[in-house]
C-alpha positions as CSV (number, residue, x, y, z in Angstrom):
1,M,159.5,87.2,165.2
2,A,158.1,90.2,162.6
3,S,157.2,90.1,158.8
4,I,157.8,92.6,156.2
5,K,155.2,93.8,154.2
6,T,155.4,95.4,150.7
7,E,154.0,98.7,149.0
8,K,151.6,96.4,147.4
9,E,149.9,95.4,150.2
10,D,147.5,97.6,152.1
11,P,146.9,96.2,155.7
12,L,146.0,99.3,157.4
13,K,142.5,99.5,154.5
14,R,141.7,96.1,156.2
15,R,141.3,96.5,159.7
16,M,140.0,99.2,162.2
17,V,143.5,101.2,163.0
18,P,143.6,102.2,166.5
19,R,143.4,105.7,167.2
20,G,146.3,106.5,168.6
21,L,148.2,105.0,165.8
22,Q,146.2,106.9,163.5
23,K,147.7,110.0,164.2
24,L,150.9,109.0,164.0
25,I,149.9,107.9,160.6
26,E,148.8,111.1,159.9
27,Q,151.9,113.1,160.9
28,C,154.0,110.2,158.9
29,L,151.7,111.6,155.5
30,K,152.3,114.6,156.3
31,I,155.8,114.6,155.3
32,Y,155.5,111.3,153.1
33,P,152.0,112.0,151.0
34,D,153.4,109.7,148.1
35,Q,153.9,107.0,150.6
36,T,150.7,105.8,151.8
37,N,152.0,102.1,152.4
38,P,155.7,102.0,153.1
39,L,157.6,98.9,153.2
40,Q,157.0,97.8,157.4
41,V,158.4,95.5,159.7
42,T,155.3,94.1,161.8
43,T,155.3,92.2,165.3
44,V,153.6,88.8,164.5
45,L,153.0,88.1,168.0
46,K,152.2,92.0,169.5
47,Y,153.5,92.4,173.0
48,W,150.5,92.3,174.9
49,L,149.7,88.7,173.5
50,G,153.3,87.7,175.1
51,G,155.4,88.9,172.5
52,Q,159.0,89.6,173.0
53,D,159.3,93.1,170.9
54,P,157.4,96.2,172.2
55,L,157.2,97.7,168.9
56,D,154.0,96.7,166.9
57,Y,156.0,98.4,163.5
58,I,158.6,100.1,162.4
59,S,157.9,101.8,159.0
60,M,160.3,102.6,156.4
61,Y,160.2,105.8,154.2
62,N,162.0,106.6,151.2
63,N,163.6,110.3,151.7
64,P,164.9,111.5,148.6
65,G,166.6,114.6,150.7
66,N,167.4,118.0,149.9
67,Q,169.8,118.8,147.2
68,D,169.8,122.4,147.7
69,E,170.1,122.0,151.4
70,N,173.2,119.4,150.8
71,I,170.5,116.7,152.6
72,P,171.6,113.5,151.2
73,P,169.2,110.7,149.9
74,H,168.2,108.5,152.9
75,W,166.3,105.7,154.6
76,H,164.0,106.9,157.5
77,Y,162.8,104.6,159.8
78,I,160.3,105.2,162.3
79,S,158.9,103.5,165.1
80,F,154.8,103.0,166.9
81,G,154.6,101.3,170.4
82,L,156.3,103.0,172.9
83,S,153.4,105.6,172.7
84,D,150.3,104.3,173.5
85,L,148.7,102.6,169.9
86,H,145.8,101.2,171.6
87,G,144.3,103.7,174.8
88,D,142.8,100.6,176.4
89,G,145.4,99.7,178.6
90,R,146.3,96.4,176.5
91,V,149.9,97.9,176.7
92,H,150.4,101.3,178.0
93,L,148.5,102.9,181.8
94,P,147.2,106.5,181.1
95,D,149.9,109.1,182.4
96,T,148.6,109.7,186.1
97,V,150.9,112.2,186.6
98,G,148.5,115.2,186.7
99,G,149.9,117.3,184.6
100,L,147.5,119.3,182.2
101,E,149.0,117.7,178.8
102,P,149.2,114.1,179.5
103,R,152.2,111.9,177.4
104,S,150.8,108.9,175.5
105,G,152.5,106.0,176.8
106,M,156.4,106.5,177.3
107,G,155.5,110.0,175.9
108,F,158.0,109.4,172.5
109,E,158.6,107.3,169.3
110,L,162.2,106.3,167.8
111,T,163.5,107.2,164.5
112,F,166.5,106.6,162.3
113,R,167.9,108.0,159.2
114,L,170.6,105.8,157.6
115,V,172.0,107.1,154.1
116,K,170.8,105.4,151.1
117,S,173.6,103.7,148.6
118,P,173.0,105.0,145.4
119,D,172.2,101.1,144.3
120,E,169.6,100.6,146.9
121,E,166.5,99.6,146.2
122,R,165.3,98.5,149.1
123,P,166.2,99.3,152.9
124,P,167.9,97.5,155.4
125,T,166.2,95.8,158.1
126,W,169.1,96.2,161.1
127,P,167.5,99.5,162.1
128,A,164.4,98.3,162.8
129,N,166.4,95.2,165.6
130,L,168.2,98.2,166.7
131,L,165.3,100.6,167.2
132,Q,163.6,97.2,169.0
133,S,166.5,96.7,171.3
134,L,166.0,100.2,172.2
135,A,162.4,99.7,173.0
136,K,162.7,96.7,175.1
137,Y,165.2,98.8,177.0
138,V,163.1,101.3,177.7
139,F,160.1,99.0,178.6
140,Q,161.8,96.8,180.8
141,S,163.5,99.7,182.5
142,G,160.9,102.1,182.5
143,N,163.4,104.5,181.6
144,R,162.4,107.2,179.0
145,L,164.9,108.2,177.1
146,C,165.7,112.7,176.3
147,S,167.5,114.0,173.9
148,G,171.2,114.4,174.4
149,D,171.1,111.2,175.8
150,N,174.0,109.2,175.5
151,I,174.1,105.2,174.8
152,P,177.4,103.0,174.8
153,W,176.8,100.4,172.4
154,R,180.4,99.3,171.9
155,R,180.0,97.1,168.9
156,S,179.0,99.1,165.2
157,L,175.3,99.3,165.0
158,D,174.9,97.5,162.0
159,G,176.5,94.3,163.4
160,K,180.0,94.6,160.8
161,T,183.0,96.4,161.0
162,S,181.9,100.2,161.3
163,S,183.6,102.6,163.1
164,I,179.7,103.9,164.1
165,Q,179.4,102.2,167.4
166,H,177.2,104.2,170.0
167,M,174.4,106.6,169.9
168,L,173.6,110.0,171.0
169,I,169.6,111.0,171.3
170,A,168.6,114.1,168.9
171,E,165.1,115.2,168.0
172,D,164.0,114.6,164.7
173,P,164.1,117.3,162.5
174,Q,160.9,116.6,160.5
175,M,158.5,114.7,163.4
176,S,157.1,117.4,165.3
177,R,155.1,116.8,168.7
178,T,151.9,115.1,167.9
179,E,149.2,115.0,170.1
180,T,146.9,111.8,169.8
181,P,143.6,111.0,171.7
182,F,145.6,109.2,174.6
183,G,148.7,112.0,175.2
184,W,151.2,113.9,173.2
185,V,154.1,112.7,171.6
186,D,157.7,113.1,170.6
187,F,159.8,111.6,168.0
188,L,162.9,111.0,168.8
189,Q,166.3,110.3,166.7
190,I,168.8,107.9,166.7
191,V,172.1,109.2,165.8
192,G,175.1,107.1,164.8
193,V,178.3,108.6,166.8
194,T,182.4,107.2,166.9
195,N,183.8,106.2,170.6
196,E,185.6,109.7,170.2
197,E,182.5,111.5,169.5
198,L,180.6,109.2,172.4
199,E,183.8,110.0,174.3
200,Q,183.7,114.0,174.1
201,A,179.6,114.1,174.6
202,S,180.3,112.1,178.0
203,R,182.8,114.8,179.0
204,W,181.0,117.6,178.0
205,N,177.1,117.2,177.0
206,G,175.2,115.3,174.3
207,K,173.6,118.3,172.1
208,G,176.8,119.9,172.0
209,I,178.3,117.3,170.4
210,L,175.1,117.1,168.3
211,N,175.0,120.6,167.3
212,L,179.2,119.7,166.3
213,L,178.3,117.2,164.2
214,Q,175.0,119.1,162.2
215,K,177.7,121.2,161.2
216,D,178.8,119.6,158.3
217,S,177.0,117.0,155.7
218,T,180.3,114.4,156.5
219,T,179.3,113.9,160.0
220,G,175.4,114.4,159.8
221,G,174.6,117.2,158.6
222,S,171.2,118.8,159.8
223,W,169.4,116.1,159.9
224,L,171.9,114.4,161.5
225,I,171.9,111.4,158.9
226,T,173.6,108.4,159.9
227,N,176.3,106.9,157.7
228,M,177.7,104.3,158.5
229,A,180.9,104.6,155.9
230,R,182.5,107.1,158.2
231,S,185.5,106.4,159.6
232,K,186.4,109.7,161.4
233,S,184.6,111.2,164.0
234,V,184.4,114.8,164.0
235,F,187.1,115.8,166.0
236,E,189.5,114.5,163.8
237,L,187.8,115.9,160.6
238,F,187.5,119.2,161.8
239,P,190.8,119.6,165.0
240,E,189.6,123.1,165.7
241,T,186.5,121.4,167.4
242,L,188.4,120.0,170.2
243,R,190.2,122.9,171.3
244,Q,187.0,124.6,171.6
245,L,185.5,121.7,173.5
246,E,188.7,121.8,175.6
247,I,187.6,125.9,175.8
248,D,184.3,125.0,177.0
249,L,184.9,122.3,179.5
250,E,187.4,124.7,181.4
251,K,185.1,127.5,181.1
252,E,181.7,125.9,182.2
253,G,182.9,122.0,183.1
254,S,180.7,119.7,181.8
255,D,176.6,118.7,181.9
256,L,177.2,114.8,182.9
257,A,175.6,114.2,185.9
258,G,176.5,110.9,187.0
259,V,177.2,107.0,185.2
260,N,176.4,103.3,186.7
261,A,179.6,102.2,188.1
262,D,180.2,99.2,190.7
263,F,181.8,100.3,193.9
264,T,181.9,99.8,197.5
265,F,182.5,101.5,200.9
266,K,183.5,101.5,204.5
267,E,183.9,104.1,207.0
268,L,187.3,104.8,208.6
269,P,187.7,105.6,211.7
270,K,187.9,109.1,213.5
271,I,190.9,110.4,213.4
272,A,191.8,113.6,215.6
273,I,192.4,116.4,213.3
274,K,191.7,120.3,213.5
275,K,188.2,121.0,211.7
276,E,187.8,124.2,209.5
277,I,185.8,127.2,210.2
278,V,182.7,127.0,208.4
279,D,181.2,130.4,207.5
280,P,177.3,129.5,208.4
281,E,176.1,131.1,205.0
282,E,178.3,128.9,202.8
283,E,176.5,126.0,205.3
284,I,174.5,123.5,202.6
285,T,171.0,122.7,203.7
286,K,169.9,118.9,205.0
287,S,166.3,118.9,202.9
288,I,166.8,116.9,199.9
289,S,165.0,117.9,196.8
290,S,161.6,116.6,195.7
291,C,162.6,116.8,192.5
292,N,163.6,112.8,191.5
293,I,166.1,112.4,188.7
294,E,167.3,109.2,188.2
295,I,170.7,108.6,187.0
296,K,169.7,105.5,183.6
297,K,170.0,102.3,184.2
298,E,172.7,100.5,182.7
299,F,172.3,99.2,178.4
300,N,175.0,97.5,177.1
301,D,177.4,98.7,179.7
302,G,175.5,102.5,180.7
303,L,173.7,105.1,179.9
304,E,174.9,108.1,180.9
305,H,172.7,110.5,182.2
306,S,172.8,115.0,182.2
307,G,171.3,117.2,184.5
308,S,172.0,120.2,186.6
309,S,173.8,121.5,189.7
310,D,170.5,120.9,191.7
311,M,170.6,117.8,193.9
312,V,168.3,115.1,192.8
313,N,167.3,111.5,194.1
314,P,169.0,108.6,191.9
315,F,166.4,106.2,193.1
316,H,162.5,105.9,192.0
317,H,161.5,105.0,195.6
318,S,161.5,107.5,198.4
319,Q,161.0,104.8,201.2
320,V,164.4,105.8,203.2
321,P,165.1,106.9,207.0
322,S,164.6,110.4,207.9
323,R,167.7,110.8,209.7
324,V,171.3,111.1,208.3
325,S,174.4,108.5,208.8
326,P,177.2,110.5,208.9
327,L,180.7,108.6,209.0
328,N,183.8,109.9,210.5
329,G,185.6,109.0,207.4
330,I,185.6,107.1,204.1
331,E,186.9,104.5,201.7
332,L,185.8,104.2,198.4
333,T,186.4,101.8,196.4
334,L,185.6,102.3,192.4
335,A,186.1,99.8,189.5
336,P,188.0,100.0,186.7
337,Y,185.8,100.8,184.0
338,A,184.6,104.1,185.8
339,A,188.1,105.6,186.2
340,K,188.2,107.9,184.0
341,F,184.9,109.3,185.3
342,L,186.4,110.1,188.5
343,V,188.5,112.8,186.7
344,L,185.4,114.0,185.2
345,A,183.9,114.3,188.3
346,I,186.3,116.6,190.0
347,K,187.6,118.5,187.5
348,D,184.6,118.6,185.1
349,R,181.5,118.6,187.9
350,I,182.8,119.5,191.5
351,R,185.2,121.7,190.9
352,H,182.2,124.2,188.2
353,G,180.2,123.5,191.8
354,R,178.1,120.8,191.0
355,H,177.6,117.1,192.1
356,F,178.3,113.7,190.4
357,T,176.8,110.0,190.8
358,F,177.9,107.1,190.6
359,K,175.0,104.3,191.1
360,A,175.3,100.7,191.3
361,Q,173.0,98.4,191.5
362,N,171.6,98.8,195.1
363,M,173.2,101.7,196.1
364,A,174.8,105.0,195.1
365,V,177.3,107.2,196.2
366,T,177.3,111.3,195.2
367,F,180.1,113.4,195.4
368,V,179.3,117.1,196.2
369,S,180.9,120.5,196.0
370,E,180.6,123.0,198.3
371,S,178.1,125.2,196.7
372,V,175.3,122.4,195.8
373,T,172.0,122.8,197.8
374,G,169.7,120.1,198.7
375,S,172.8,117.9,200.1
376,I,172.6,115.5,203.3
377,V,176.5,116.8,204.1
378,T,178.1,119.6,205.4
379,K,181.9,120.9,205.5
380,D,181.7,120.0,209.3
381,S,179.5,116.6,208.5
382,P,181.3,115.8,205.3
383,Y,180.4,112.0,204.7
384,G,176.9,110.8,205.2
385,V,174.2,107.8,204.1
386,L,171.0,108.1,204.0
387,G,169.0,104.7,202.7
388,Y,171.1,103.2,200.1
389,W,172.6,107.1,199.4
390,V,176.0,107.9,200.3
391,Q,177.1,111.5,199.8
392,I,181.3,112.9,200.2
393,L,181.6,117.2,200.2
394,I,184.9,117.8,198.0
395,P,186.2,120.8,200.1
396,N,187.4,123.7,198.1
397,A,190.5,123.3,199.1
398,L,190.8,119.8,198.4
399,I,189.7,119.7,194.7
400,P,193.1,121.0,193.2
401,K,195.3,118.5,194.6
402,M,192.9,116.1,193.3
403,I,192.8,117.2,190.3
404,D,196.6,116.9,190.2
405,T,196.7,113.4,192.0
406,F,194.1,111.8,189.2
407,S,196.3,113.2,186.4
408,D,197.9,109.1,185.9
409,L,194.2,108.3,185.3
410,N,193.7,110.1,181.9
411,S,195.7,107.1,180.2
412,S,193.6,104.4,178.9
413,V,191.5,102.1,181.3
414,D,193.4,99.0,180.3
415,N,196.9,100.6,181.2
416,L,195.7,100.9,185.0
417,K,198.3,99.0,187.5
418,I,195.8,98.1,190.0
419,P,195.0,98.5,192.4
420,L,195.5,102.0,192.8
421,T,195.2,104.2,195.7
422,Y,194.3,107.9,196.4
423,E,194.2,109.2,200.2
424,W,193.9,112.5,201.6
425,P,194.6,111.7,205.6
426,E,193.9,114.8,207.1
427,H,190.6,114.4,205.5
428,N,190.0,111.0,206.6
429,L,188.7,110.3,203.3
430,K,190.8,107.4,201.0
431,F,189.7,106.4,197.3
432,I,190.7,102.7,195.8
433,I,190.1,101.6,191.7
434,D,190.1,97.9,191.9
435,N,187.6,95.6,191.1
436,P,184.9,95.2,194.2
437,P,184.4,92.1,195.4
438,P,181.4,89.8,193.5
439,E,179.8,88.8,197.1
440,L,179.9,93.2,198.5
441,L,178.4,93.7,195.1
442,N,175.4,91.3,195.5
443,Q,174.7,92.9,199.1
444,Q,171.4,94.7,199.3
445,G,173.3,98.1,200.5
446,P,173.0,99.0,204.3
447,I,170.3,101.4,205.5
448,L,171.9,103.3,208.3
449,A,169.2,104.9,209.7
């Protein structure tokens, strides 16, 4: 439960302000020196006392904008609670990563900028509820948000009929990194986007779409201000941007390294085929990278994660066998809603020498190109399992065949007539687009070595 305090009240003067909170307030006062007591949503039952809302406060500032720079008046929402406000362990434990500059709590707070209607005297409170929902996800999953992340929401952000139904994460244009007594805090801004903008952010990268949105005031402008009345995407307003994006994707590929999706697999029996001659210099190293960048857990049907071309471990834990279990062949069954990402994985990732991961609740499967380092599979042994992690090497010669075969997956997922089967017998490889049996999805998954 939360309450709204008016500007006539001065709660900060009536109590001792926690030191972490004080530093964040000082940062806000640099931008809003005349708004010492903004309207504020306050959690009545605090999180550390058993409350459900992790954000202690959400302040709502009246930003006048800048007419010379074509920045409209808007409401600026700022959260307090994802970072460590108190420093006494009641919510956040100290950063023990060992860096010279520790972060405070999660290391960030959330902000949101909403276009102000001419007749609005008070800010709407639905953005505060939105920030609380995102904060709950962060607390429950332990996953930190990053600039460029995509958040599929699949409903209007304000709960009405707006076309703004998803979110991207950007850096707040005014709120810079703040040093507090308990570590540094960044300010990540939620940016409302349309279905098409989220779709292209998934194919390409979130930061690239944010750059496109910044180029015109109708799509957010330089400060990426969300306008819930906007009905057209940046690609509908400026069709040339989509043509350029397609060119960039063709040249550079996608930055999306993986998504959450249900799948099952089984080993296919060994078949007698002539092996390819392997160039020893092209063989992929069998050592697993020590880097641990996870594919983010699902939140309202999935957070999509961007990443580099180095192999990464999709799980928090590292308690997996040291020995790899090779597979003679593999049959992968992938949920229909993830079919479009199969096209992206091969065309926009593997074709460009990268990797792509589908992560289910208890397992992950990673497609690997020949040039990716840190994999457990090679051209001689293209399929393997390490603990809960399945890996499939896609040889260069197979890529154009797969792209041609998957051409029908570019249509809407709703129009797919499942099950769909794609098979390459010479590689002992089979993909099926279908709903995996629930009883198999609930299994913990194999540790074969």
